[in-house]
N, C-alpha and C positions, 0 to 999 in steps of 0.2 A: 520358503521358510520364513517367517518372523518370529524374532524374540525380543523383549524388553530390551532396550540398551539406554537407561537415563543418565543424563549427565550426573557429575560427582555428588554424591549426598542428595541428590533432588527426591524428594517425596512425592511430587506430583506429574511428574514426566513420563510422558506417552510416546517418547521417541521409541522407534524400533530399529532393529538391524536386521536386513534383509539377506539371505544367503539364495544364491541362483544355484541351479542343478550343476554348474561347472565348478563351484565352490567359492566363486568371487562373492564378497560380502560389502555391505556398505549401508549408511543411512538412507531411509527410504520414507517419507511422508510430506505430507502438505501437498501443495502444488507441484513441486519438482517430481513428487512420485506419480502424480495424475494426469501431467499434462501430454504424455503420448500413449496412455491407457485408451482414450477414445479410437485412436487409431490403430494401435497394435492389435487389441484384442480382436477386432473385428477382420483385420487382415490375416490374422493366423489362427481364426475361427475359435477362439477360447484363451482361456488365461495362459499367459506364457512370459517367461524372464524378459522378454524386449524391452516393456517400460522401464524395469530397473536398469539395463545396458543405457538405457536413452537419459534416465537420471544420472547415471554415472558420466558417461560422456560430457553431458553439459557441464557437471560440476568439475571433471578434470580439466575441461578447456576454458573453464572461468567464464562461461555464458549464462545469461539470465532465463531460467525456464518460462518466467512469463511472457517474455520477449520471443521466445524460442515456439510457445504455443501460439502465438498470434502470427508469427512468421509461417508456420505449418498451415494455419489455418487459409492465409492468404495466398500461398502457393496452390494448396488445392482448390481454392475458388478459382485461380486463374488457368488452371489445368482443366476444369470443368468447363470454364468459357472458353477454351480454344486458343489462349492468350499465351500461355506458357507450357512447355513439354521437356521432355528429357533432352531433346536435342539442343534447344536453346537456352538452357539453364545448364546443362552437363550436371545436373542433378535428378536421380530417378524419381521424380515428382508422380509419374504414374504407380508408383510403388510405394507411397505415401502410408506409413503404418509397418513398414519393414524395417530390419535392423540396417540393412544397406541403405536405405533412405536417410535414416537418422545420422549414421556415420559419416555419410558422404555432405550432408548437409552443414553438421557440426566442423567438419575439416575445411569446408569450403569457406565457411564465414570465417573461421579463426585465421586462416592464412590468406584470407582475401583474394582466393582463387576464382579466375573466371567471374561468375554471377555471383558467387559468395560477397565479392567486392562491394557491389552494391547493398546486397542484404546488410552487410556489417555496418553501414552506413544509416540503417533503420527503417522500418517500412514504408515511412512516407516519401523518403528520397529513392527508395528501389521503387516504389510504384510510379514514382514521376520520372523515372528514367526508363519505363517499360511504355508509359503512354496512358491516354484518358481512362481508355476502357480497364485497365490495371487500377487506377486510381479508384474506378467506382466499385471495385471490389473490397475496399478496406470499410466500406460501409456495410459489409454482409458478414464478417468475422467477429468472432467472440472466443473466450476462455472455453477450454475443453469441448471445442468442437461446437460449441453451443452460439448460434448467431446473435442471440438476445442477451449473452452476459456479456456485456461490452465491457466492465469496469468491476474490478475486486473492492468490495467496501465502498462503493462508488458514491459520489456526491449527490447523484439525484436521488439518492435513498438515504443517505447521511449526511447532511448539509453541512455538518461542520468538515468534514472530509473535504470540502471544495478546497479550502486554504491548503490542504496538503497536496493535493492534486496538482493546482497551480503553483504552489512556490517549492516543492521539492524537485530535484533533478533526475529522482527515479521514485517509483513507488517506495514509501516510507512505510512498511508493513507495521512497524512498533506502533506509530502514529494512529494508523488506520483500524487497530486492534482495539483501540481503547473503548470505542463505541461499536465497532462493527463485531468483536466478540461478546459483548455484553448484552445487546438487544437481542439476538437469538436466544439468549436464555429467558429473556422477557418474553420474545414470542411464545415459547413454553409454557411460561406461566399464562399468559391471555389466552392459548389455546387449551388450556385445561390440563397441561401435561403432569402426571403423578410425581408429585416432590419437586416440582419447580417452586421457587423461593423468590425469585427476582421481579416482584409484582411492581406496578406501577409507582406505588409509595416508594418502596427501595429504591428503584431506578431515579426517582427525583431526588432522594436523600444522597444519593452517590454523585449526582448530577452537582448538587449545592457544595457538596466537600470535595471532589476531585475536578469539575469542570467550572467552578465559579458561580454559578447559580442552578436555581430549577428550570430556568428556561432552556437551559442547553439540554435538557429532556424532553421538550417540547417539538417535534418534528414537524409542525403545522406552521411556524414561524422561523425568521432566520434571526430574531432576536436571541441574545446571549451566545451565539455559535462563534462569534470573534475571539472572544474572552476564551471560551472553552477551548478553542485551537490555540491560541497564544500558551495556556496552561499547558496542553498535552504536549505540546513540542517542546516547552522547557522540561517537564518532567522526562520526557522521553529520550532526550538529549543526555539529560545527566543519568538516566539508567543505563543509555550506552556506554558512558563513560565507566560506569561500573562494572561494565560487562554482567549484567544481570539476565536471566534468560527472559525472552520476551514471550513465553508459553506462563509463566508464573507472576511475571511484574509487570505492572504495579497489581496488586491485589484489591480491586477495586470492589469485589463481593465476594460474601463467604456465606455458605450453606449453615454452616455451625454456630454461627454467632447469632445474638437475639434479634438484632436489627438487620442482619445480612448485609450491611456496608463496610467495606474494607477500611483500611488505614494506611493513608498515604504518608504518614511518618515512619513506615518501616525501613525505608531505604536508607533514610537521614540516620535513622538510629543504627541498623547495621554498619553504616561508614563510621559513624562516631565509635561504636566499640571495636572496630577491627583500627582503627589509627589511633584512638586515645584521644582523638581530638573532637571536642561537641561541635556538631554541625547540626544546624536545625533543618526542618524542613524547607522553609522560604531561603535558607542559605545553600541548601542544595539547587534548588530551582534557580537561584541566581548563578549558579556554576552552569546549569542547562542553558540559561538566557547567554551567558557570555559565549560559551560554545557555538551556539545556533546563531547569533550574531557574526561569529569567526565564520562561520561558515557562508553565510550570507556574502560576508564582504570577499572571501575568495570567489563563490560565484560571480559577483560584479566584476572582479578581476578578470575572471574568464569568459566576459560578455554579456552576463545577466544585465540586464537593465530596468531592474525595479519592476513598477505597476506594467509597463509596455511587455514584460515577459511573464508577468503573474496569469496567464490566461488557462483556459481550458478548452478543449477541442468542443468545435462547434454544436457536435452531437450532443453535448450536455443540456443546449439549450433548446435543440429541435427534435431530437428523438426520445421518447417518454421511455423511462427504464420499465422493463420487463420482467427483471428476473435478477436474483441473487443465489449465490449457491447455498448458503448457510439461511438464508430468509426468503425462499422461493415467492412467496405471495407479498413480499416487500411490506410488511408489519411494522410500524412504529408506533410509539407511544406520542399522542398530541396534546392538545390542550387538557388539565387535568388528568392527565393518564389515560384518556380515551383511547380506544384501541381504531387506529387510521390506517390506511394503506398509501403509500406512494406510487404504487404501481399504475404507470400511466403518465407520472408526474415528470417534468422537466425542472430543469434549474431556472429561476429567473433572472434576467441578466441584469436588471436594476438593483434587485436586491442582493445579488451577488457582488456588485460592484460597491454598493453601500455596506456589507459586511467588509470589503477591503477596506474601506475608509477608516470604519472602526478598529480594525485589526491595526493598520498603520499608526493610528493615534495611540493605541494600547503599548506598541513598540517604541513608540516617539521618534518615528520615522516621517518623513515627510508624505503628506498625504496624496498630494497633487503628482507626485511621481513613483511613489514607493521606494525611494531610496533612502538609504541610511542617513543619519546626521551625525555629525560629530557629537552632539551632546548626547545622543544615544549610546555611541561608541565609547566614548568617556564615563559613561555613567555604569558601565560594566567591566569597566577596567582595559579597556581597549584604546586607550590614547594612541598608541605607537600606531595601531591599525589605521585608527581615524586620521592621522597626519600623513600617511603614506597614500590613503585613499583621497584625499584633500588634495594632494601633489599632483595626483593622476585624474582629478576631476572626476571620482566616482560616486561623490556623496553628495547630498542635495546644499 
């Protein structure tokens, strides 16, 4: 059973509260609600409450449902290939989809028990510990049990997102959503869906206002994507500081307005109204830039090495994109708003590196190394951080 359970005072929230047959309740939406469905539904021969129990387990133990999704897919592939089994893992991989399987897997990883210790270090290291054949299976897994669904709002489809995939320590969904949630609305317009209003002109105007230039809405070129990435990161970091809901903010498009373009000043106006202190849109973004640079400094302290660490998996340059859950045909606006498909496309390595060059320059970081500079840190009010990083040889 599901019923609406919106955030307090939210008029546009689609969150649902799920109640299982045994009376247990909890939030159940988006990927965390979907990751176990492709396994549990066929295992039990129809709809059941086990996907909900899986969602609750992952949440209660503080695990990432996206990582768990791929982990399960890899275990299944290794079992089918005769590499892993119930005995050598201590996990009932032969019964993937069952409640017993997900309960055992979650606890093994959480407590680093047996083979769960290897899985807790991530799939790459787990596969390395098993051997070459297990590593090969990494190339044939995807989200929701679909081998072709390799990444979510991925960089081969939405070029700007390559920056986020390369630089963030985990999937930054709020950053990925700015373009990844808008373009499927444009796809509805481009394919003639009734009532769709996110036309090519609307998307170009949104790009100009929210992402720095109309070029950010042309997915046939890498131009304009570095500036878009910086603006999205600064805005989304500031938004998270305000604890605003990612499903609603920023409001980049509006069905009810004349031009259907959202208003990026709303967050700063809300902050001004609440605090009584006037904060402009630019000042709010400066706060986001300061916090983002602080995160980058923390990552450097923990071992991130700038450009050498700002990398993408090789498949992004070698394996063509085939599928996206919200945009199966991989349609995007091209030059002049032309409808093009990136299905079959890969990232161009040279263009990606050029995009990083431009991005580092916009951040005032060192282009050659991708490391922060003292000047850049001081310009956003982080002089004390710059001094400490310089003492530890962590800046250019």
